[in-house]
C-alpha positions in Angstrom: 73.1 82.5 98.8 76.6 81.8 100.0 78.5 84.5 101.9 82.1 85.6 101.4 84.5 87.7 103.4 86.2 90.7 101.7 89.8 89.8 102.7 90.7 90.0 106.3 88.5 93.0 107.1 85.7 91.0 108.7 83.2 92.4 106.2 80.9 89.6 105.1 78.7 90.0 102.1 76.7 87.8 99.7 78.9 86.0 97.2 77.2 87.9 94.4 76.5 91.6 94.9 74.4 94.0 92.9 75.9 96.9 91.0 73.2 99.6 90.9 74.7 102.2 88.5 72.7 101.1 85.5 69.4 101.7 87.2 70.0 105.5 87.2 73.0 106.2 85.0 75.1 105.4 81.9 73.0 102.8 80.1 70.3 104.8 78.5 67.1 105.9 80.2 67.0 105.4 84.0 64.6 102.9 85.4 61.2 104.1 86.6 61.6 104.6 90.4 58.9 102.1 91.5 60.3 99.4 89.3 63.8 100.0 90.5 62.7 99.8 94.2 60.9 96.6 93.5 64.0 95.1 91.8 66.3 96.1 94.7 63.9 94.7 97.3 63.5 91.4 95.3 67.3 91.2 95.2 67.4 91.2 99.0 64.7 88.6 99.2 66.8 86.4 96.9 69.8 86.6 99.1 71.8 89.7 97.9 73.2 91.6 100.8 75.8 93.7 99.0 74.7 96.8 97.0 77.0 99.2 95.2 76.3 102.8 94.4 78.1 106.2 94.2 77.2 109.9 94.4 78.3 110.1 90.7 75.5 107.7 89.6 72.8 110.2 88.5 74.5 112.1 90.0 72.9 111.5 93.4 69.7 109.8 92.3 71.1 106.3 92.7 72.0 106.8 96.3 68.5 108.2 97.0 67.0 105.2 95.3 68.9 102.8 97.4 68.2 104.8 100.6 64.5 104.4 100.0 64.5 100.8 98.7 66.8 99.3 101.4 65.5 101.2 104.4 63.2 98.3 105.6 66.2 96.0 106.0 69.0 98.5 106.3 70.7 96.6 109.2 70.8 93.4 107.1 72.6 94.8 104.0 76.0 96.3 103.2 75.9 99.5 101.1 79.0 100.7 99.3 79.2 104.2 97.9 82.0 106.4 96.5 83.6 109.8 96.6 86.1 111.5 94.4 84.6 113.6 91.6 84.0 117.4 91.6 80.3 118.0 92.5 79.7 114.3 91.9 80.1 114.7 88.1 82.8 112.4 86.5 83.2 114.8 83.6 84.0 117.7 85.9 87.3 116.1 87.1 88.7 114.5 90.2 88.4 115.9 93.7 89.6 113.9 96.7 90.5 116.9 98.9 89.8 116.0 102.5 87.1 118.7 102.8 85.3 117.2 99.7 85.5 113.7 101.1 83.8 114.9 104.3 81.2 116.8 102.4 80.4 113.8 100.3 80.1 111.5 103.3 77.6 113.8 105.0 75.5 114.1 101.8 75.6 110.4 101.1 74.5 109.6 104.6 71.4 111.7 104.1 70.6 110.3 100.7 71.1 106.7 101.8 69.0 107.4 104.9 71.6 105.8 107.2 73.9 106.7 110.1 76.9 104.9 108.7 78.3 104.2 105.3 79.4 100.5 105.3 82.1 100.8 102.6 83.4 104.1 101.4 85.5 103.9 98.2 87.7 106.5 96.5 86.1 106.4 93.1 89.3 107.1 91.2 92.8 108.1 92.4 93.3 111.8 92.5 97.0 112.6 91.6 96.7 116.1 93.1 95.9 114.7 96.6 98.4 112.4 98.5 96.7 109.1 99.0 97.9 109.3 102.6 95.6 112.3 103.1 92.7 110.5 101.6 93.2 107.4 103.8 93.7 109.6 106.8 90.4 111.5 106.2 88.5 108.2 105.8 90.3 106.9 109.0 88.9 109.9 110.9 85.4 109.3 109.5 85.7 105.7 110.7 86.7 106.9 114.2 83.6 109.2 114.1 81.3 106.3 113.3 80.3 107.7 109.9 82.1 105.1 107.9 82.8 101.4 108.7 85.3 100.3 106.0 87.6 102.0 103.5 88.0 101.0 99.8 89.8 102.1 96.6 88.7 101.7 93.0 91.0 101.2 90.0 94.1 101.9 92.1 97.6 100.6 91.3 99.8 98.5 93.6 101.9 101.4 95.0 98.8 103.4 95.9 97.2 100.4 97.6 100.2 99.9 99.8 100.5 103.6 100.7 96.8 103.9 101.6 96.7 100.6 103.5 99.6 101.7 105.7 97.5 104.6 106.9 94.0 103.0 107.1 93.5 99.3 106.3 91.6 98.8 103.0 88.7 96.3 103.1 88.2 96.1 99.3 89.5 97.2 96.0 86.9 97.6 93.3 88.2 97.4 89.7 87.1 96.1 86.4 87.8 92.4 86.1 86.2 89.7 83.9 87.1 87.1 81.3 87.8 89.9 78.8 89.8 92.2 81.2 92.3 90.2 83.3 94.8 93.0 84.0 94.4 92.9 87.8 95.8 89.4 87.9 99.4 90.6 87.1 100.3 93.1 89.8 97.2 93.7 91.9 96.1 90.2 93.0 99.5 89.5 94.7 99.3 92.7 96.7 95.7 92.1 97.7 96.5 88.6 98.8 99.5 89.8 100.8 97.6 92.5 102.6 94.4 90.6 103.1 92.3 92.9 100.9 89.1 91.8 99.2 88.4 92.3 95.5 85.1 93.5 94.0 85.0 93.2 90.2 82.8 95.7 88.4 81.6 94.9 84.9 82.1 91.2 85.6 80.0 90.4 82.5 82.0 92.8 80.2 79.3 95.5 80.4 76.8 92.9 79.1 78.9 91.5 76.3 79.7 88.2 77.9 76.0 87.4 78.3 75.9 86.6 74.5 73.1 89.1 74.0 75.3 91.7 72.2 76.8 91.3 68.8 77.9 93.5 65.8 74.2 94.2 64.9 73.3 95.6 68.4 72.2 99.2 68.5 72.7 101.1 71.8 70.0 103.5 72.9 70.7 107.2 73.3 72.6 107.8 76.5 74.2 104.4 76.6 77.9 105.1 77.2 79.0 101.8 75.7 78.6 103.5 72.3 81.7 105.6 73.2 83.9 102.7 74.2 86.4 101.4 71.6 85.8 97.8 72.7 82.1 98.2 71.7 82.8 99.4 68.2 80.9 97.3 65.6 84.1 95.7 64.3 85.4 94.9 67.8 82.1 93.4 68.9 82.3 91.1 65.9 85.9 90.2 66.5 85.3 89.4 70.2 82.5 86.9 69.6 84.9 84.0 70.0 85.1 84.7 73.7 81.3 84.4 74.0 81.3 81.2 72.0 83.8 79.7 74.4 81.4 80.5 77.3 78.5 79.1 75.5 80.3 75.8 74.9 80.9 75.5 78.6 77.4 76.6 79.4 75.9 73.8 77.4 77.8 71.2 79.5 76.7 72.8 82.7 73.1 73.4 81.7 73.7 77.1 82.4 74.0 80.4 80.5 77.1 82.2 79.3 76.6 84.9 81.9 76.5 82.3 84.7 79.7 80.6 83.5 81.5 84.0 83.3 80.5 84.8 86.9 81.2 81.2 88.1 84.7 81.6 86.6 85.3 84.8 88.6 84.1 83.1 91.9 86.5 80.3 91.2 89.6 82.5 91.0 89.9 83.6 94.6 87.7 83.1 97.7 87.9 86.8 98.4 86.4 87.9 95.1 82.8 89.3 95.1 81.5 90.4 91.7 78.8 93.0 91.4 76.9 92.4 88.1 74.3 95.1 87.4 70.9 94.7 85.8 67.5 96.3 85.4 65.6 93.1 84.8 64.4 90.5 87.3 65.1 87.5 85.2 68.7 88.7 84.7 69.1 89.2 88.4 67.9 85.7 89.0 70.3 84.4 86.3 73.2 86.2 87.9 72.4 84.9 91.4 72.2 81.4 90.0 75.9 81.5 89.2 76.5 81.1 92.9 75.4 77.4 92.7 77.6 76.5 89.7 80.8 74.8 90.4 83.1 74.7 87.4 84.9 71.4 87.1 88.8 71.4 86.8 88.5 70.4 83.2 86.1 73.3 82.5 88.5 75.8 84.1 91.4 74.2 82.2 89.5 74.5 78.9 88.6 78.2 79.6 92.2 79.1 80.7 93.8 77.4 77.7 91.4 79.0 75.3 92.0 82.4 76.8 95.7 82.1 75.9 94.7 82.1 72.2 92.0 84.8 72.4 93.1 88.4 72.0 90.3 90.7 73.0 90.1 93.6 70.6 89.6 97.2 71.5 90.6 99.4 74.5 88.2 99.4 77.4 88.1 103.3 77.6 88.8 106.1 75.2 92.3 107.6 75.6 91.1 110.7 77.5 89.5 108.5 80.2 92.2 105.9 80.4 94.7 108.3 82.0 92.8 108.4 85.3 93.0 104.6 85.8 95.5 102.6 87.9 97.4 105.5 89.5 
């Protein structure tokens, strides 16, 4: 697989990473441990060197899973994890106090079976803690050798600038895909100016852009998509026009809708590294295959022109969750 640099940080990773949350958390029943380890190791064999986790995924079990699975080739991979929730539980609220950041770092190091966290993100901006204090704490952890690079997630432009002035940010991780392009407006110019990489999560619209979800889909118990306005039955039906666009391009490229969605992301900026998640080997291989697809200028023009006429229906989060985004 091709490699990409996350901005000017010097952090080089595979062009397609692997988001590991769904193996343990949020999408129904967790994977059986042996199967998950097998999938993670096969991802590495197929060229993936960038793995994304967080203490909140489980909580804690996803980090433990990666620690065990990636131990045989730890020096050859980049593991990103996150801090920022009370006791690692998103529903318990935010907590980016310096003492909590340090406690999470120590615990994550143990779970990941490593001496250094490659990329340490603030999972969500905590309005009660000055971002300068957060960045300063991670800066100290970097000086101590416990962390290599600092990242933010779903942060706004002002927060990015303030944090970067204290400790250079290697990457911002936020949602970005063909059905959520908000970062293009204010965030991309700041990232380009400051030399910060961008890691889109949910690059396949939480599975919707694969074309495998429609208004008849029934989510299993524990799948949080059932709580998202964008995944209501009516909105799934209304948003099928976006999938149909991808499928038209895919036919011309002898590819899949998912591969076109990822190839479009890769074509936007050379410092973008999407992290699609999956629990299935054939989906992993499909996602990795997008790295070899080059969208022709005519294809990109067709997609971009069509997007100006497509209005995605439904908010991406319920109102009570939306308030902690882009601070």
